[in-house]
Structure formats: C-alpha cells, structure tokens
C-alpha positions in Angstrom: 0.0 0.0 -0.1 2.8 2.4 0.7 4.3 1.6 -2.7 1.0 3.0 -4.2 0.9 6.0 -2.0 4.4 6.7 -3.2 3.4 6.5 -6.8 0.3 9.0 -6.1 2.7 11.4 -4.4 5.0 11.5 -7.3 2.1 11.9 -9.7 0.9 14.7 -7.7 4.2 16.5 -7.6 4.6 16.0 -11.3 1.2 17.6 -12.0 1.8 20.5 -9.7 5.2 21.2 -11.3 7.0 20.7 -8.0 9.7 18.4 -9.5 13.1 19.5 -10.4 14.1 19.3 -14.0 15.9 16.2 -13.5 13.2 14.5 -11.5 10.7 15.5 -14.0 12.7 14.0 -17.0 13.1 10.8 -14.7 9.4 10.7 -14.1 8.8 10.9 -17.7 11.1 8.3 -18.6 9.6 6.1 -16.1 6.1 6.7 -17.3 7.2 4.9 -20.7 8.8 2.0 -18.9 7.0 1.5 -15.5 3.8 -0.2 -16.4 2.6 0.1 -12.6 3.2 3.9 -12.6 1.7 4.3 -16.0 -1.6 2.4 -14.9 -1.6 4.5 -11.6 -1.3 7.6 -13.6 -4.1 6.7 -15.8 -6.2 5.6 -12.8 -5.5 8.9 -11.0 -6.9 10.9 -13.9 -9.8 9.2 -14.6 -10.7 9.1 -11.1 -10.2 12.9 -10.7 -12.3 13.4 -13.8 -15.0 11.2 -12.7 -15.4 12.7 -9.2 -15.7 16.2 -10.7 -17.9 15.2 -13.9 -21.4 16.8 -13.3 -23.3 13.7 -14.9 -21.4 11.4 -12.5 -22.3 13.6 -9.5 -25.8 13.6 -10.8 -26.0 9.6 -11.2 -24.4 9.2 -7.8 -26.8 11.5 -6.2 -29.7 9.7 -7.9 -28.4 6.2 -7.1 -27.8 7.2 -3.4 -31.4 8.2 -3.2 -32.5 4.9 -4.6 -30.1 3.1 -2.3 -31.5 4.7 0.6 -35.2 4.0 -0.3 -34.2 0.3 -1.0 -32.3 0.1 2.3 -35.3 1.4 4.2 -37.7 -0.8 2.5 -35.4 -4.0 2.8 -34.9 -3.2 6.5 -38.5 -3.1 7.3 -39.1 -6.3 5.3 -36.5 -8.0 7.4 -37.9 -6.7 10.7 -41.2 -8.4 9.8 -39.7 -11.7 8.5 -36.2 -12.3 10.0 -35.6 -9.9 13.0 -32.4 -11.5 14.1 -30.7 -10.9 10.7 -32.0 -7.3 9.8 -29.7 -5.0 8.1 -29.1 -1.7 9.8 -29.9 1.5 7.7 -26.2 2.8 8.0 -25.0 -0.6 6.2 -27.7 -0.2 3.6 -26.6 3.5 2.9 -22.8 2.7 2.9 -23.5 -0.1 0.4 -25.6 2.6 -1.8 -22.9 5.2 -1.6 -20.2 2.7 -2.8 -22.5 1.4 -5.4 -23.4 4.7 -6.5 -19.5 5.9 -6.7 -18.6 2.7 -8.8 -21.6 3.3 -11.0 -20.8 7.1 -11.5 -17.4 6.3 -12.5 -18.6 3.9 -15.0 -21.2 6.1 -16.3 -18.4 8.8 -16.9 -16.0 6.3 -18.6 -19.0 5.3 -20.8 -19.4 8.9 -21.9 -15.6 9.0 -22.5 -15.6 5.9 -24.6 -12.3 5.9 -26.9 -11.1 9.0 -25.1 -7.3 8.8 -25.4 -5.1 9.0 -22.3 -3.6 12.5 -23.6 -1.1 12.8 -20.7 0.4 9.4 -21.2 0.6 10.0 -25.0 2.2 13.4 -24.4 5.1 12.0 -22.1 5.5 9.3 -24.7 5.9 11.7 -27.7 7.5 14.8 -26.2 11.5 15.1 -26.3 13.5 18.2 -26.6 14.3 19.5 -30.1 17.5 18.4 -31.5 19.2 20.6 -34.2 19.9 18.6 -37.3 23.1 20.6 -37.9 25.9 22.6 -35.7 24.8 26.2 -34.9 27.6 28.6 -35.8 28.2 31.7 -34.2 28.6 35.1 -36.0 30.7 38.2 -35.6 27.8 40.7 -35.3 26.7 41.8 -31.8 23.1 41.4 -32.7 23.1 37.8 -33.9 25.6 36.4 -31.4 22.8 36.3 -28.7 20.7 34.4 -31.0 23.3 31.7 -31.8 24.4 31.6 -28.0 20.5 31.2 -27.0 20.2 28.1 -29.5 23.3 26.5 -28.0 22.0 27.0 -24.5 18.8 25.4 -25.4 20.5 22.5 -27.1 22.6 22.2 -23.8 19.6 22.1 -21.7 20.0 25.6 -20.0 16.5 26.7 -20.7 16.5 29.7 -18.4 19.6 31.2 -20.1 17.8 30.5 -23.4 15.0 32.8 -22.4 17.3 35.3 -21.0 19.0 35.7 -24.3 16.3 35.3 -26.8 13.4 37.1 -25.1 14.9 40.6 -25.9 15.5 39.6 -29.6 12.0 38.8 -30.3 11.0 42.4 -29.7 14.0 43.8 -31.7 12.6 45.6 -34.8 16.1 45.5 -36.2 16.3 41.7 -36.3 16.1 40.1 -39.8 12.8 38.1 -40.4 14.6 34.9 -40.7 16.5 35.5 -37.3 13.2 36.7 -35.7 11.5 33.3 -36.6 14.6 31.3 -35.3 14.5 33.3 -31.9 10.8 32.7 -31.6 11.1 29.1 -32.4 13.8 28.5 -29.6 12.1 30.8 -27.1 8.9 28.6 -27.7 10.8 25.3 -27.0 12.3 26.7 -23.8 9.0 27.8 -22.8 7.6 24.4 -23.3 10.6 22.7 -21.6 9.9 24.7 -18.5 6.0 23.7 -18.7 5.2 27.3 -19.6 2.7 25.9 -22.2 0.7 29.1 -23.0 3.8 31.2 -23.5 5.2 28.4 -25.7 2.1 28.3 -27.8 2.1 32.1 -28.4 5.8 31.8 -29.6 5.5 28.7 -31.7 2.1 29.6 -33.3 3.9 32.5 -35.3 6.4 30.0 -36.5 3.9 27.3 -37.3 1.8 29.6 -39.4 4.9 30.7 -41.6 4.8 29.0 -45.1 8.0 27.3 -46.3 10.3 28.2 -43.3 12.7 25.5 -42.0 11.2 25.5 -38.7 7.5 25.5 -39.8 7.0 21.8 -39.6 8.8 21.4 -36.2 6.7 24.3 -34.7 3.7 22.5 -35.9 4.6 19.3 -34.2 5.3 20.9 -30.9 2.1 22.9 -31.1 0.3 19.6 -31.6 2.0 18.3 -28.4 0.9 21.4 -26.5 -2.7 20.9 -27.4 -2.3 17.2 -26.5 -1.0 18.4 -23.1 -4.1 20.6 -22.6 -6.1 17.6 -23.8 -7.7 19.5 -26.7 -7.7 16.5 -29.0 -9.4 18.4 -31.8 -6.8 20.9 -32.1 -4.1 18.2 -31.6 -5.5 16.5 -34.7 -5.5 19.6 -36.7 -1.7 20.3 -35.9 -0.9 16.9 -36.8 -2.6 17.1 -39.9 -0.7 20.4 -40.6 2.5 18.8 -40.0 1.8 16.0 -42.6 0.7 18.5 -45.2 3.7 20.6 -44.8 6.0 17.9 -45.6 4.7 14.4 -46.2 8.1 12.9 -45.6 10.5 13.0 -42.7 10.8 12.4 -38.8 7.9 14.8 -38.0 5.6 13.6 -40.5 5.9 10.1 -39.5 5.6 10.8 -35.8 2.4 12.8 -36.7 0.9 10.0 -38.6 1.7 7.5 -35.6 0.1 10.1 -33.0 -3.0 10.4 -35.3 -3.4 6.6 -35.2 -3.1 6.5 -31.5 -5.9 9.1 -31.2 -8.4 7.4 -33.5 
C-alpha cells in the first residue's frame, strides 16, 4: 500500500510542477517503461475526472437516493420476516453510496469511450528538439545572442535560452529569418519549462509561416501542447498540418503515428 501511495505522491508532484527538471525527466522516462506507474497515472486522472464530472455527480446522487429508499424498505421487510438478521440502515446507506460511486465512475467512462490518455501520449511523444546541424556563431553583436541562445537550449539550459532570446523577439532591427529562429527556440524553452501558454504563443507564429525550415517542427510541438491541454481536436489539426507541410521525414511519421493513437 505504501508503494501505491508513493506513486500517487510522485504523480501529484509532477502534475503540480513541484519536481526539479532532473526528476521531471526521470518521471517521464519511467512513465514510458514502468507499467505500474503508467497504470496508476491513468487511474488517478480517470478518478479525478469522474469525481468532478457533473453527470457522474448527478448519477451518484440519484443512485444514493435509490439506495436509501431500497435500504429502508429492505430493513422494514427484514424486521417483519427475520428480526435477528435485519440490516441496519447505516450499512444499507454505505452499500448504496459505494455502489453509486462505482456506477458514477462507470457512467463517466462510458461517456468518454475511446477518449485517449492524453497525458501518457504526451509523455511518450515529447522530447526536446535536437538541431539537425551545428549552430555557428557570427561576428555581429546582434546575432551572437541568437546563436548563443540556441546553443544554450541544446545544452538544456532553458533559463539562459529565455534570457538571451526574449529581448531579440521584440527587436525591430532583427532580420525576419532570425526573428523566426528566436521565436522558435524561445517557444521550445517555454515548453521545456512547462510554460505552455507562452510556448504556444511563440510557436504559433512560426507554425503559421509558409515554407520556413522551422515550420513543421513548430507545428509538431504545437500539436503536443494541444495534447497536453487535452484538446484532441486541435491536436489532430496540428498533426494534419505537420503531414501537409512535408509528407516525408521524421515529424510527418511521428504525426501519422500519433494520429493513429488518437483514433
């Protein structure tokens, strides 16, 4: 039982963003390989949703009323027929409440048929971006922070990435190509630090570009952000955009595979 409690504590810490970057990476790695952790994660999310689901709560209240009525009638009947074995109203209520909770969870799950486990899919699909080629520094003071910011991201120093790139995205003197690059890596750094709304804002600008070298990558990570938010419709839209941007390559294959998972 203590092992199960430890798993729930780790899950809660992860969901509340209380883990260090290293522990967060370890948790997400374990989520892919530890079946017990993955099962507990899914159970935790389903129970949380079931308890707060309005239809489930309505069903639970209805069944509790039915159980109370049944318990009263059953107790009265038992008093007349077998007094020594009568069931106390408290037990009838407890049975009714337990039955109601089980049914309410089942009712919610029935209404969520074929709903994918978005968080597990996200944990399995997300990995930090890796540049296809070496980033070279330039000699101009304006562009040096851009190259350094990219290098900091690839080294896993996301705070330094944001420090270097955030001023650049507001620099009107920055060339359009360099601005898109700065926005792309800024969005990736936001995503890596669980700042999903800021990441979405930065990456959307890049994902809507036509023919840019970072367009497809931005669309892929936008799909993952939507998945993290459990917006399945938007996730599918961005995944389809990834495939339409370039039908071949790493991200198109990943998008196609994730689409199948969401069917």
